[in-house]
N, C-alpha and C positions, 0 to 999 in steps of 0.2 A: 588521735583518739585520747580519751581520758578514762582511766580506770580507777576504781576504788576497791580496796581490799579490807574486809573485816577479818580480823584474826582474833580467835577466841582461845586463849592459852589454857583455859581450864574448863572447856566445854563439858567434859564428862562429869566434873564436879558440879557445874551449874545444873545439870539434869537431876542430880541427887538432891541438891539444895532446894529445888523447886517443889519437892515433896515433903519439905520440913515446915511444920507450923510454928515451932518454937526453936530458937537458936541452940545448937549443940555441936560438940566437936565431931567432925566428919572427915573421913579419908576415903579415897578411891584407890584400890589396890590392884596390883598386877603380879603375875608369877614369872620369875626369871630364874632359870637353873634350879627349879624346885624350891625357890625361896619367895615367900610372900613379902612384897615391898610396897611402900607407900608411893603411889604415882602422883596424887594430888592431895592436898590438905587444906581445909578451910581456915579462916582466920582464927577461930576459937582453938583449933588444933595447933596452929602455929604458935599461939600464945603459950601453949603448954610444952613447947619445944619440939614439936613434931615437924619434920621436914621431908620433902620428897627424897626417895632413895633409902629411907630408914626401913628396917624390917618391921613387920606388923607386931610381933611380940614386944619389941622395944617400944613401939608407939603405944601399945596397950599398957605398958608399964608406966608411961608418962601421964596418960590421961585416963581417968576412970570413966566408964560408960562410953568409951570411944565406939562410934558406929563405923563399921568397915563395909565397903561395897565394892564388888568386883567390877572392873572396867568392862564396859559393853560397847564394842565398836559399832555394832548394828544400831543401837539407840543413838549413838553420836551422829551417825549418818542421817538418821531420821530427824534429829534436831536441825541439822544443816538443811534438810529438805524443807522443814517448816520455815526456817529463816529465808530460804530462797523464795517460798511462796509470799512471804512478807515483802521482800525486796522487789517482787514483780510489780508492786504498786509504783515503782520508780523507773524501771527499765525492763525490757524483755530479754536483755543480753546478760545472762547470769550463768555462772557455773561454780561448782564447788571444787576445792583443791585440797587434797589430803584430808586428814580427819577433822580439821578445825578452821578452815579458811573458806570465805565466801567472796568471790570476785564478781564485780558488776561493772559493765561498761556504761558510762554515764554522759559521754559527750553529747549524745542525741537527746538528753533530758535537761540540759542546762537551761535552755530557753524556757521550758515549761516551769522550772523551779527557780527562775530568776538568778541564775548564776551558781558558781561553784560553792561559794561560802554558804549561800542560802540552802542549797541542796545538802551540804554537809551537816548543817544545823538540823534540818528535817530528819536526816538519817539517824543522827545520834539521839535526838529527842524522841523519835517514834520507834526506836529499836524495842522489840518486845521485852518486857521486864524479865529479870532472872538470868541475863546473859552478860554479867560483869564478872571479871574485868574483860575489856576488849581493847583493841586498837584499830583505828581506821586511818588508812593512808591513801592519798591520791597521787597518782603518777601517770606518765604518758603511756606506759605499757603495763600489761597485767603482771608480768614477772617482776618488774620494778616495784609496783604497788605491793606485791606480796613480800618482797625483800624488806621494804621500809616498814610494813606493818609488823612483821616478825621481829625486826630489830628494835621496835619501840612498843613491844607488847605491854599490856596493862596501862596504857596511857589514858584510856577512857575518854579520848577526844580525837577530833579530826586533825590530821597533819598533812601538809601539802609539800610535795617535792617535785624537783625537775630531774631529768636524766643526768646532768653533770654532777648531781649530789651523790650518785652511785660511787664515784671514784674514792670517796673518803671512808667507805664502809668496809668492815672486815669481811674476808672471804667466808667466814663461818656462816654468814647469812645467805649464802648462795643456796639455791634449791637443787643441790646435787648430792651424791652419795658421800657419806662421811669419809670413806677411803680416799676419794678424790680431794676432799678438803685437806686431809692429812698430807697428801702428796704435794699439794700447793704450798703448805707450810714448809715442808722439807726442801722445797725449791726456793724458799725465801720470798714467796709471793703471799703477802699478808693482807693487801687491800685489793678491792675490785679494780681500782684504777691501774695498779701494776699489772693485773691480769689482762685488762683490755688493751694495754699497750703492746702486748706480744702479738706476733703474726698469727692469724687465724689458722693457716695451714699447719703450722707447728703444733698448735694446740689440738687440732684434730688428730694428728698423728700420735700425740702423747696421751690424750684423754678420750678420743673417740668422737665420731660425728655427732652423737647425741649431745655431748657436752658443748660442742661448737654451736649447734642449733639453739641450745638454751641461751647462750650468750647473745646470739643474734636477736632472739626474742626479747631478751632483757633490755637491750639497747634500742629496740625498735627498728633494726635493720631488716627484720623479717617479721611479718604479722600473719597470724592464722585467721581463718574466717570467724566472724563473731558467733558466739554460741547463742542459741535460742532456748530459753527455759520453757519446759513443758509442765503445765500444771496437771497434777493427777486428776483423773476423772471422778474420784471419790475422795472424801476427807476422812482421815483417821489420825488421832493423837492420843497419847497415853501418858499417864503420870503415876510413878511408883511412890509409895509413901515410906518414909523412914520408919515411922511407928504406925502400927495398924490403927484405924479410926473406927470407933464403936458408936459414934454419935452422928446422925444424919446431918446436923447443922455444921459439924466440922468439915463437911464436904464442900461448903460454900466457897471457900478460897480456891481449892483446886478446880472446882467447876468453873469459876470465873477465869482462871488461867487457861483452861482448855477452850472455853468459849471465845476468849480473846484471840487464840490461834485460828479458830473457825472464822471469826470476823475478818481477819487479814486474808484468809483464803477466799472468802466470799467477795471481798472488795477487789481482789485480784481478778476473780472470774466475772465481776460485775453481775453477781447472781444473789439470790436470796434462798432461804431454806424454810420449809414449813414442817418438816419432820426430821428428827435426829434421835440418836439413842446413846445413852450412857450404859456402859457395861462395867459392873463392879466385881472385881476378883476378890472373893471372900477368903477368910482364914482356912475354911475347910476345902478350898480350891474349887468350890462351886462358883458359878457366874450368875449374878443377879442382874437381870435386864431392867432398864428404866427408860422406856420410850417417852419422847416428848412430841406432842402435836400442837401446832400453832394454828389459829384461825386464819391467819394471813401470813404469807412468807415474810420473813424478817432477815436483816443482814447486819444489824447493829447490836453490839453487846448491851448497850444501854436500854434497848427495847426488850431484850430477852431476859436479862437478869431479874427484873421484878417478878416476872412470871415464874422463873425457876425458884426464887425464894419462897413463893407461895406453895408451889408443888413440893418443895423440899420438906415443908412442915408435915406433910402426910406420908413421906417416904419411911417405910419400916425396914430397917436393915435386918437381913436374915442371919448375919454373922458379922464380926469385925471385918473391915475392908483393907485389903493390902494394896490394891492399885485401882485406878479409874481410867477408863477408855471412853473416848467420844468418837462417834462415827456418823457420817452423813453421806447419803448416796443419791438423793433426788434433789434437784435444784430447779429454780424457776427464775423468771425475770424480776428485777427489783421493782416494787410498786412505786409509781411516780406520784409523790405527794409534794414535791417542791413547788412553792408558789412565789418565793422571793429570790431573784437571781443573785442578790448580794448576801444571802444567808445560806450557810453551808447545810444546815438542817432545820427542819421545822421546829417550832417551840415544843418543849417537852410536855404536851398535853396528852391525855389519854384518848386514843382513837376508839371507835366502836369495836374494832377487832381486838384491841388490847383489853377492852372491858370484858368482852366475851371470854377471852383466855383467862382472865383473873377470876371471873365468876365460876368458870369450870374448875379452876384450881381450888376455889373455896368450897363450892357446893357439890362438886363431882361431875364427871363427864355426862352422866345420864339425866342431870337435872336442868340442863340448858338446851333449849331447842329454838329453831327458827322456822319460818314458813317457806314452803316451796309450792309453786303453782303446778297444777296437773292439767293436762290437755283434756278437759271435760267441760262441756257447756253447762252442766248442772251446777249451780252455785255451791251447793253443799258438798260436792265431790271435786271441786276445782282447786283444792289446796290440800296439803298434807304437812305433817311435822318433818323437819329435816335437821341434820347436823348444822350448827351455825357456820356460815361461809360456804356451804355446799348446796344451798337451796337453788332451785331453778326459777328463773324469771321468764315468763312467756308473754308474748304480745297477744292478748285475747282479742278475737275478732268481733266481739260483741260491743254494745254501747258501754257508757260509763257505769261502773259498779262501785258500791261503797266498800270501804275496808272493813267495817264492822257489820258482820252478819249475826242474826239471832241464832242461838243453838237449835231452836225449833221455830219455824214460821208461826207467827201469832195471828189467829183468825180475827178479822175485823167485821164490825157491823157495816151495813151499806144503807144508803139513803138515796133514793131516786137513781139507783144503779151506780153510785159513787161510793168509795170507801170512807169510813168514818173512824178517826183515831182521836178520841176526846172531842173532836170537832170535825166537820166535813173537810176532806182534803181536796186540794186543787191540783189536778194532774197537769204537770208541766211538759213532760216528754214521754213518748212511747206510742204504741207498744213495742217492746222487744220480745218477739215470740221465741220461746224455747220449747221445742217438742223433740224429746230424745229419751234415751234410756230403755228403749224397748228390748234391747238385746240381753240385759241382765235382770229383767223382771222388776226394775225400779223405774218405770216410765214416768215422765212428767209432761204436762201439756199446759203451758202457762203463758200469759201475756204480762210482761213486767213494765212498770211505769215509774218515773221519778215524780213524786208528789210533794206538795208543800203544805205545811201547817200554817195557821194564821200568823204565828210569830216568826215565820221564816225558816223553820227547820225543814230540811229536805229528807224525805224518806224513800225507801225503795219498796214498793208494793207490787203485788201481782194478783191477777184474777185467774183462778183455776178454770180453764175452759171446759172442763168436764162437768162442773156443777155450778159455775158462775160465782163461787165464793171468793171473797177478797182476803188477802193475807199480807201482814207486814213481815218483810224478810231482812231488811237492812236499814242502817241509819248512816247518813253521810255526815262527815265532820263539818263543823260550821266554817 
């Protein structure tokens, strides 16, 4: 087997920085023995002398306007979940390990992605933005990949190793308790190679069976069943802002970030979404809901963002925004528009559904309508207004009908029993008899014909069977 391990040494800091619109010194803090300590510091904070382990008061003395955020393990796990959804595009064999490691088994994906190096390039290039630094290590076992990734943290590139490389690494990189590492050092065991040369039985007696099991997994002498990643049934992602946002347009960047996560989730599910919702946590702790409805299900960020930009122009914030959440619960199949097998996506032209969405965003939801057919033989009652994309198409049992109907039928003169519209008409087809409507006190009793004028225009006319009068009711396109 072949495993790849993503190690994110500053994942908690990454989550904070994703909510920053302008660069500023940031730290993530933790509390130990009632002391507030710096856990992570970004580059601007480092430049001012702030380092992990420093007390928060000392750090605040070094940097003016230092922003401090409490470490949140739950959000760190949520971020790993989102990264797992993204990695599902490459393999279903995924698991998280600890607070900041993502392990993926990729040997079954090598043929699809044309080899190990090509796959590594795809992984590093397509990693969602905002998760640097990182290290990516490939090895024959999951625990070996984890060791190499942690030993080379912040490399921001893919590294390839074999199991014999383990022997040269310090035992500090083993995924065991710190007390066991200290015991190894006290015994003069400083490298993994020295440790692996010892008898397994002796190690089990001294360090326990769990330690020995770990070493067997590290060297590939024992393998566990492959994990299978489960995508959540619904999507939810959240972004906290370092500074509150009081302008709707300033939400554009965080919205793009959240929709990018949704795009990865939809790609993994091979699904599309037509409705989703943004929830804005405001300064007064109220939540402002902003639902989005699409005329047709979409799954690409490039298709959704132009519509969001238009809708954002009309969004009125009730108060400054502290955080933004995106949720989606209902999914459907991806619409098939692919015509060229050698082209990943269709050219970026505007489809009719995207046009409808943009018109609704510009003019308002109630200003855009489409037609829907109604199961009624009477022409004037056989259609109604509908929400675009939700109209119903019926196979009408009658003969051919024109698309353009007059609002009110126009009475015609007759000559020798035939209708006249500027000139005598020639009846081409008919009659189509419609006799119905008696149940709602709006009965009709008509014989419809397709008629032709002298210059070739086709008309839809009828004769009222009750009084023999002729009427023009529709015009066919040329």
